[in-house]
C-alpha positions in Angstrom: 5.8 42.5 -20.9 2.0 41.0 -20.1 -0.9 41.7 -18.1 -1.0 38.0 -17.4 1.4 37.0 -14.4 1.7 33.0 -14.0 3.1 33.5 -10.8 0.2 35.3 -9.6 -2.3 32.5 -11.0 -0.4 29.6 -9.6 -0.3 30.7 -6.2 -2.7 28.4 -3.7 -4.6 30.4 -1.2 -5.7 28.6 2.3 -9.1 27.8 1.4 -7.9 25.5 -1.9 -5.7 23.9 0.4 -8.3 22.9 2.8 -10.7 21.9 -0.2 -7.8 19.7 -1.1 -7.6 18.0 2.1 -11.2 17.6 2.5 -11.4 16.5 -1.0 -8.8 13.5 0.0 -10.3 12.6 3.3 -13.4 12.2 1.3 -11.7 9.8 -1.4 -10.5 7.9 1.6 -13.8 7.7 3.2 -15.7 6.8 0.1 -13.5 4.2 -0.7 -13.7 2.5 2.8 -17.3 3.0 2.6 -17.8 0.3 0.0 -16.7 -2.2 2.4 -18.3 -0.9 5.6 -21.7 0.5 5.9 -22.0 2.7 2.7 -25.2 4.4 4.0 -23.4 6.3 6.5 -19.9 6.4 5.2 -20.2 7.2 1.6 -23.2 9.8 2.3 -20.7 11.7 4.7 -17.8 11.4 2.1 -20.2 12.8 -0.7 -21.1 15.6 1.3 -17.9 16.5 2.2 -16.9 16.5 -1.2 -19.6 18.8 -2.2 -18.8 21.2 0.5 -14.6 20.7 -0.7 -16.2 21.7 -4.4 -17.7 24.7 -2.7 -14.8 25.8 -0.9 -12.0 25.3 -3.8 -14.0 25.7 -6.9 -13.7 24.4 -9.9 -10.4 25.4 -10.7 -8.7 22.7 -8.1 -7.9 19.5 -10.0 -8.7 16.9 -7.1 -11.9 18.3 -5.9 -14.0 17.3 -9.0 -12.3 14.2 -9.1 -13.5 13.7 -5.4 -17.1 14.2 -6.2 -17.3 12.0 -9.1 -15.5 9.1 -7.1 -17.2 9.4 -3.8 -20.7 9.6 -5.7 -19.7 6.3 -7.6 -18.4 4.7 -4.3 -21.8 5.5 -2.8 -23.6 3.9 -5.9 -21.3 0.8 -5.8 -21.4 0.2 -2.3 -25.3 0.5 -2.1 -25.4 -2.0 -4.9 -23.3 -4.1 -3.3 -25.0 -4.0 0.0 -28.3 -5.0 -1.5 -26.9 -7.7 -3.8 -24.6 -9.5 -1.1 -27.4 -8.8 1.5 -25.6 -6.7 3.9 -26.9 -3.8 5.9 -26.6 -0.7 4.5 -26.5 1.7 7.7 
C-alpha cells in the first residue's frame, strides 16, 4: 500500500481542461498571425497563452509549449512584416 495514488494525480480538473483549450486556440491564432497582421493576432495569442499558463499551471504539457510557440510566432511574424514591408497592424 502506498500513500501515492496514481489515479488521483491523473485526474484533470475543469480549470486545466479550459487551459488546454485556450492553449490550443492560442497556438492556432499564433500560426495564423504569422501570415496576417502579427501585431494584433500574435500579440493576442501570446496573452491568451499566458492566461492559459496562469490557469493550468506548469504541470500541463500543452500550455508551456503554447507560450513558447506563440512567442516564436510573434517574433517571426514581426520579422517577416518588416523584411517584406508589410503592415504590422
